[in-house]
C-alpha positions as CSV (number, residue, x, y, z in Angstrom):
1,M,-4.9,-18.7,10.2
2,E,-2.1,-17.2,12.2
3,V,-0.1,-14.2,10.9
4,K,3.0,-16.5,10.4
5,E,0.9,-18.8,8.2
6,A,-0.4,-15.9,6.1
7,I,3.1,-14.6,5.6
8,Q,4.3,-18.0,4.5
9,A,1.3,-18.6,2.2
10,R,1.3,-15.3,0.4
11,R,2.2,-15.4,-3.3
12,S,1.9,-13.1,-6.2
13,I,-1.2,-14.2,-8.1
14,R,-1.7,-13.4,-11.8
15,K,-4.5,-15.7,-12.7
16,F,-8.0,-15.5,-11.1
17,Q,-11.2,-17.4,-11.2
18,D,-14.2,-15.7,-12.8
19,Q,-15.8,-14.9,-9.5
20,P,-16.4,-11.4,-8.1
21,V,-15.0,-10.1,-4.9
22,S,-17.8,-9.1,-2.5
23,R,-18.1,-5.6,-1.1
24,E,-17.9,-7.1,2.4
25,E,-14.5,-8.7,1.6
26,L,-13.2,-5.5,0.1
27,M,-14.2,-3.6,3.3
28,E,-12.4,-6.3,5.4
29,L,-9.2,-5.7,3.4
30,L,-9.5,-1.9,3.7
31,D,-10.2,-2.1,7.4
32,A,-6.9,-4.1,7.8
33,A,-5.1,-1.3,5.9
34,R,-6.7,1.3,8.1
35,L,-5.1,-0.2,11.2
36,A,-1.6,-0.1,9.8
37,P,1.1,1.9,11.6
38,S,2.4,5.2,10.1
39,A,4.9,7.9,11.0
40,I,3.5,10.2,13.6
41,N,0.2,8.4,13.0
42,A,-0.4,10.5,9.9
43,Q,-2.2,7.7,8.0
44,P,-1.7,9.2,4.5
45,W,-3.3,6.3,2.6
46,R,-6.4,6.7,0.5
47,F,-7.9,3.9,-1.5
48,K,-9.9,3.7,-4.7
49,I,-11.8,0.4,-5.4
50,V,-12.1,-0.5,-9.1
51,D,-14.6,-3.3,-9.6
52,G,-16.3,-2.5,-12.9
53,K,-15.3,-4.9,-15.6
54,D,-14.7,-2.2,-18.2
55,D,-12.4,-0.2,-15.9
56,I,-10.5,-3.4,-14.9
57,Q,-10.0,-4.3,-18.6
58,W,-8.8,-0.7,-19.3
59,L,-6.3,-1.0,-16.5
60,S,-4.9,-4.2,-18.0
61,G,-3.8,-2.3,-21.1
62,S,-1.4,0.6,-21.5
63,P,-2.0,2.1,-18.0
64,T,-0.2,-0.9,-16.5
65,R,2.2,-1.2,-19.4
66,G,0.4,-4.1,-21.0
67,Q,-0.1,-6.4,-18.0
68,K,-3.1,-8.2,-19.6
69,W,-3.5,-10.6,-16.8
70,V,-4.9,-7.8,-14.6
71,G,-8.1,-8.0,-16.7
72,G,-9.0,-11.3,-15.0
73,A,-9.2,-9.8,-11.5
74,G,-12.4,-9.4,-9.6
75,A,-11.4,-6.0,-8.4
76,V,-8.4,-3.7,-8.2
77,I,-7.3,-1.5,-5.2
78,V,-5.5,1.6,-6.1
79,C,-3.4,2.8,-3.2
80,C,-2.7,6.6,-3.0
81,A,-0.9,9.0,-0.7
82,D,-2.6,12.2,0.2
83,L,0.4,14.5,0.4
84,Q,-1.5,17.5,1.7
85,R,-3.2,15.6,4.5
86,F,0.1,13.8,5.2
87,L,1.7,17.1,6.3
88,E,-1.4,18.4,8.1
89,D,-1.9,15.2,10.1
90,A,1.9,15.0,10.8
91,R,1.7,18.5,12.3
92,A,-1.3,17.5,14.4
93,G,0.6,14.4,15.5
94,V,3.5,16.6,16.7
95,R,1.1,18.9,18.6
96,F,-0.4,15.9,20.3
97,L,3.0,14.5,21.3
98,R,4.1,17.9,22.6
99,D,0.9,18.8,24.5
100,N,0.7,15.4,26.2
101,A,4.4,15.1,26.9
102,V,4.5,11.7,25.3
103,L,8.1,11.9,24.3
104,P,11.2,13.1,26.1
105,P,12.4,16.5,24.8
106,E,15.3,15.2,22.7
107,M,13.0,12.7,20.9
108,L,10.3,15.3,20.3
109,E,12.9,17.6,18.8
110,G,13.8,14.9,16.3
111,V,10.2,14.4,15.3
112,E,9.6,18.1,14.9
113,N,12.7,18.3,12.7
114,Y,11.4,15.4,10.6
115,V,8.2,17.2,9.9
116,S,9.9,20.5,9.3
117,R,12.2,18.8,6.6
118,A,9.2,17.2,5.0
119,E,7.4,20.5,4.7
120,S,10.3,22.0,2.7
121,S,11.0,18.9,0.6
122,P,10.3,18.5,-3.1
123,T,7.1,16.8,-4.0
124,E,8.8,13.6,-5.1
125,V,10.7,13.3,-1.8
126,L,7.4,13.9,0.1
127,R,5.7,11.3,-2.1
128,G,8.4,8.8,-1.1
129,A,8.0,9.4,2.6
130,A,4.2,9.1,2.4
131,G,4.5,6.1,0.1
132,M,6.5,4.2,2.7
133,N,3.6,4.4,5.1
134,C,1.2,3.4,2.3
135,S,3.3,0.4,1.6
136,I,2.8,-0.8,5.1
137,A,-1.0,-0.5,4.7
138,L,-0.9,-2.3,1.4
139,T,1.0,-5.2,3.0
140,H,-1.8,-5.4,5.6
141,I,-4.2,-5.8,2.7
142,M,-2.2,-8.5,1.1
143,L,-1.8,-10.6,4.2
144,R,-5.5,-10.2,5.1
145,A,-6.4,-11.3,1.6
146,V,-4.5,-14.6,2.2
147,E,-6.7,-15.2,5.2
148,L,-9.8,-14.6,3.1
149,G,-8.7,-16.9,0.4
150,L,-8.0,-14.1,-2.0
151,G,-4.9,-13.5,-4.2
152,T,-3.1,-10.2,-4.8
153,C,-0.1,-9.0,-6.7
154,W,1.8,-5.7,-6.1
155,I,1.9,-3.6,-9.2
156,G,4.4,-0.7,-9.3
157,A,4.7,-0.5,-13.1
158,F,1.9,1.9,-14.3
159,Y,1.5,5.3,-15.9
160,E,0.2,7.5,-13.1
161,D,-1.2,10.2,-15.3
162,R,-3.3,7.8,-17.3
163,V,-4.7,6.1,-14.2
164,R,-5.3,9.4,-12.5
165,E,-7.3,10.8,-15.4
166,I,-9.6,7.9,-16.0
167,L,-10.2,7.0,-12.4
168,K,-10.6,10.7,-11.4
169,V,-7.9,10.5,-8.7
170,P,-7.8,14.0,-7.0
171,Q,-4.6,16.0,-7.7
172,P,-3.3,16.1,-4.1
173,Y,-3.1,12.3,-4.2
174,R,-0.1,10.5,-5.6
175,I,-0.6,6.9,-6.7
176,V,1.8,4.5,-4.9
177,A,0.8,1.1,-6.2
178,L,-2.1,-1.1,-7.4
179,T,-3.1,-4.6,-6.5
180,P,-5.6,-6.7,-8.4
181,L,-7.7,-9.0,-6.2
182,G,-9.5,-12.2,-6.9
183,Y,-9.9,-15.9,-6.1
184,P,-6.7,-17.6,-7.4
185,A,-7.1,-19.9,-10.4
186,Q,-3.7,-21.4,-9.8
187,E,-1.1,-21.5,-7.1
188,G,1.5,-18.8,-7.2
189,K,5.1,-19.9,-7.5
190,F,7.5,-19.3,-4.7
191,P,10.5,-17.6,-6.1
192,G,12.7,-18.2,-3.1
193,R,14.1,-15.9,-0.5
194,K,17.6,-15.2,0.8
195,G,18.6,-17.0,4.0
196,L,18.8,-15.3,7.3
197,D,22.6,-15.5,7.2
198,E,22.5,-13.3,4.1
199,V,20.3,-10.5,5.5
200,V,21.1,-10.4,9.2
201,A,24.3,-8.9,10.6
202,Y,25.1,-9.8,14.1
203,E,28.4,-8.1,14.7
204,T,30.0,-6.8,11.5
205,W,28.9,-6.2,7.9
206,S,30.6,-8.6,5.5
């Protein structure tokens, strides 16, 4: 399967077969996430695999605001951003760029300013910056899942404190999103997308 085919075939799946997702398949998905690009190569993503039936059932209740269908998944991947390491690795990335003269001075200055602003930003702003990188990694997971015959669905509606407490997510981590995984029990519906003429500006914004 080519990347284009995976992009075209991906759907949000909310009904799964009663079939477990193997550890090998989960590692394939997480390896795809590991290879995602990130700002200054900071790689802030951290993942928690939930594959116990009791824990998955728990997630399908109030923690995900009553999304009962989650309980049918073979596993759930919880995507987190490690804010502390995000800053540490960003600083290391800047040092690498500076010491190896990878960027011209004016570009390096811009990168250094970016990291400096991040260091003094409120936690929620920093969470948003790291979360954007995590979103790229999670997209890699979703497209690789299509290739493996698995279904996923992005979940952004959840109570972070409840998920953190039960799954023992370390405090420096902020939960960005969850995706249930499993073998689809039905085809996902394609809700349609805007045409290129609606999203691409060639000369002027209309």
